N, C-alpha and C positions, 0 to 999 in steps of 0.2 A: 411627411405625420400629416393626417386627416384633419381635414379644417373642425369637424367635431371634437377631436384632441387638443387644436390650440384653442376653440372657445375654452373648452375645459380647461384648461392653464393659464389662460387670460385671465379666466374669473379665479381662478384659484392664485393669481399673482398679485391681485387687488386686493384680494380677504387676508393674504399672511403676508404681511409684513417683516416679522421675527425670525431671529434664526431658528428657534427650533416649533416649526409650522406644529398645529395640533390637525390629522386630517381623519383622526380618529372614525369610521365608521363609513368613509369614503366610500363611494363607488368607481373605480375607474376601468371598469371592464373592458377588454379589447381595446383600452385608450396604449397609444406609445407615446413614452414618456422622453422626449429629447434631451440625447444622449449628451451627459456632463449634469442632468441637472440634481443640484445640490439638497437632498434629503437629509443630509447629516442629523443626527439627534430630532428628527421628526414623528411625532405621535402618530404611528397609522396602525394601531390597535385595530384590527376586527375590519380592517378596510377591506374592499376588493379589488385585486387587479386583473383575475383569469383573463388567460386567452390575452393578455398585455405585452406589450414591449418595456421593459427594462434597463435595456442593457447600458451599461457605461454607469448609469447613475450612481451617486453616491449616496447608500442609506445605512453607513456607518452610524453606528451608536444608533440608530432607530430601533423603536417598538413596534415590532410587526407580528407578537404577540397574536394569536387566534386569527390572522389576517389568509386571506385566500389568494393564495399565487397558482393554482393550479394552470397549466400548460405555460407559463409567463418565461418569457425570453429573457432567463438574467445572464446571458454571454458578458463575461468580463464586469460585471457590476461590482462594486464595492459593498458588501454586507459586512466586514471586519465589525466584531462587538456590539453586533446586532442581536434583538431579543426574536427569537421568531419561534417561542415557546409554543406549540399547541398550532403552527402555521401549517394550513396546506398547500404541500409542493409538487403532488401530483399532477406528472408529466411535467414539470415545470426542467428548464434548460440550463443546466449549471456545469458551462462550460469557462475556464480558467476564471470563476469565479471566486472572489477573495471572501471566507468563510473564517477567516481567522478568526478566534477568541468568541466566534457566533454562540448561542446557545437557540440548540436545534432540539431540545428536547421536546417527544411526543410529538413532532410532527410526521404529517403523511407522505410518505414517499413513495407510495406507488407509480410506477414509471417514468420515475425521477430519472434524468440523463446526467452524469457526472461523469465530464470528463477533466483533467488539469486543475483542478478545485483546488485552493489553499485551505488547510483545515485542521492546520498548526492550533493547538490549542481550543479547539470549539467543544463544545459539549455534544455529543450524541444516542443521548441516554433515549431508550424509548420510542426507535423509529419505527412508524409501521409502514409496512409492504405491503399490504393487501390492499385489494378495493371497499368501498365505503359497506361493500355489500355483502364479503365475508369476514367471517373470521379474522377478529385481531392476532396477528403477529406480527412480534418487536422483533429489533437487531438492533444493538449501540454502534454501530460504524454506516456513512452514509453509502459510502466508496463497496461494503460488503452488501448493502442493500439489494441494489439491484443484481447483484449476482444471486444471490440467495434467492430471489422472487422468480427468477430463470431454473433455476433448480427445481424449487418447489412444483412449477410451471409448466416443465419442458423433459418429457420423459426421455426424449432424444439424448438430452445435456446428460440428464443422470444418466443413462447407461455409458456417453462416451466417459463420466468423470469415474462411475466403476472399473470402466473398461482400462483406463489409467492408474487406478490404484492397485488392480490386482493383478497387471502386467507390466510396469516398469521398471528397472533394473537399473540404477545407477552404479556405472563402472569407476572407479579411482584409480590413476596410476600415474606414472611417470611418460613423457612421451621424448625421450631419448631413445638414439637410436636402434639402442638394445631391446626396449623396452614395448616401443609401438607398435613394432608387429604381433609379439603376445596381447596387447589388448584387444588392439581390432580381431584377432581370430578372435577372441571373447563375443564383441560384440556379434560375432560372425554366426555365432553356434547358438547364442541364446535367440538371434531370429529366429532361424531355423526352426526353434523350440516354444514359437509362435510370442515370445518377449517383445517389450518394445525398450530397447537397451539405449541407456544415454550417456554414453561417452566424455567424464572431464579428466582433463589435463592438468600437469602443473607445469608449465615451463617458468616461473618465477614463485618467489614466495607468496601468497594469499593477502589479501586485503581484505577488508572486513565486506567491500562491496562483494568481493568474489565469493565470503564465508558465506554472506544471506544465501546469496544464488546456490551455493552447496547446498544449505540447509531447508531451502524452499523443494528443491531437486531432491532429497532424502525425504523430504516428509512427504511426498505422490509417490513412494517409491515402496513396490512388493520386499525386494532384498537390497544388499549394497554388497557389493563385491571392490573390496580394496586390496590390488597387489601391491603391498609393502616392501617387493623389493628395490632397494635402493631407494627408501623413505626419504624424503626432503620436508615438501609441505604436507602429505598426509596425516602425519602425526598431528598437525592443527585441525584439520576438517573433522577425522574422526573425532577429536576430543569436544566437535561441534556437534557431531551427529550422535554418539552412539550413549550419553547418558541420558540426553532426554527424548528422548526415541523408541522405547520397548518394543514399538508395533515393529522395526524394522531390524530385522536380524540382520546380521555382517558378517559374513563371509571372506577373512582373509586368504592372500596366497601368499607364497614366498619360494622364493628361487632356492631349492636343496643346499645349494652350497654356499647359499648367505644367512644371516643370523637375525632373527625382528631386533629391532630396535628396542633401544632400553628402557623406552616410556610405555611395549606394548603391554609388556605385562599388568601393567594398571587398568587396563580394559577388561581383561580374564575373570573380574571378580562379577561385570555382566553377564546374566544367564543367554542373552540374546546375541551374545556375539559368541560364534562358529572357533573350534582352533583351527590354526591355519593350516590350509594345505599345499603339504610340499610336494613340489613338484620339480624335475630332471630337466625339462627341457619344454619348447612349445607344443613336441608332438604329445608327450605323454601326459601334457596337462589336455590336451583337446581329447585324448582317449578317455579321461578317468572325467570330465568337464559334468558329465550329465550325474553319474554314481558318487563323486566324493566332494562336487561344487553345488550345482544347483538342485540337486536331489533333497542335501541338509539345509539350507537354505529356504526352501519351499517349505519341509517338512517344518522349519524352526516358524515361518512366519503361519502358518496354519495353529500350531499351538501356542503361539501369543495372542491371534485375533480369538483363538479361544475361549483364551485366560482374560476376555477384556483388555489386551496391554497393560496388564499389569507385570510389572519386573518378576 
């Protein structure tokens, strides 16, 4: 801690002995506040902490409305239930910061770094992601804000996202010994056609976390190929994917010696679900995969996107 900072805090302690200190409008620019300092419920309205360090400081329930916290180190700081309405957090470091139930409405978050922050119950409306000299662009999620800014200002990232969403194909199936070779063969064929195949198997019934992962992958996909042969967990995953993703066609596959599982009939009412392609064996599937699997799925994807993902 610098001597100037120590003098500043010694002066503050002499003037403020109550449990709810009034520091509104004070300037602590560049100061390092001692770790563990208790500013619980402090009035810090319009205070200036720019380029300072507030690491592990207790700011829970504090009034930081319209405060300036640009480029401030808030690593592991306690801002639970703090009022940060209109605060400037540009370039602030929010790593493992406790922001539960905090009000972040209207904060300027250009360049803010957010990693493992606790945000449960927080209010994140109208966060401004652009620089002061740029037109305001707002978003309602702190973790999305930094990603959105990267997309808006980095052509390489935009191109990468476009490439992913136009090339990823999610492959669903079972990794039993009899089915594994078929799924790998489908993946290899997609690779040769310049797609980015993502293979997902179901060694056991899917839990909620697994279901969320599959749903996320489906949202990123051009289309889904689902081998419903010996279906076990696949019905559960299709139930999660199909009703909510009209922009992502699903092409089912089925070994011709088997029958569709009972509930599959339910999916036929969705126009973006294609008729199952019946195949006799792996060799027959690979021979017809371009014309009977990839071609129809790609055509349906173009059709659904042209309609604006309307059912």
